[in-house]
Each structure stands twice: as structure tokens, then as C-alpha cells.
C-alpha positions, 0 to 999 in steps of 0.5 A: 043154085041161084043168088038173088043179089037185088030185087032186079038182079039175079044170078043162077049157077047150073051144069052146062050140058057140054065142055064148050065155051060161049057167051050169049047175051039177049034183052027185051025190054024189061029183061036182060040175060047173060049166059057164060058157060065154060068148064061144064059150068053155066052162069046165068045173069038176069037183070030186070028193067023197069016196073 
């Protein structure tokens, strides 16, 4: 499931490959991604910067 809250912020939920807990952050000049995984659920937060 994908939720587009604003044109610059999108949240995506999906089933994780495993039950391990992890948090991953990465970013570029125009995009930041935060991935949280727990209890077979993965939440990805995409934040766009700039134009």
C-alpha cells in the first residue's frame, strides 16, 4: 500500500522478507529514504527535496 501525503512525501507499506528488525537511511541531493522493518512489515518513507 502506498500513501502519498504531499507531493514531497510518500509512505509505502509492504511485507518484509524476514522478521529481523532493521532501520536503513540513505539520501541523495533530491531524495531521502528511510526503511524500517519489523514483524514481517516494512515501512519505506520517501522524501523529495528541491524541484
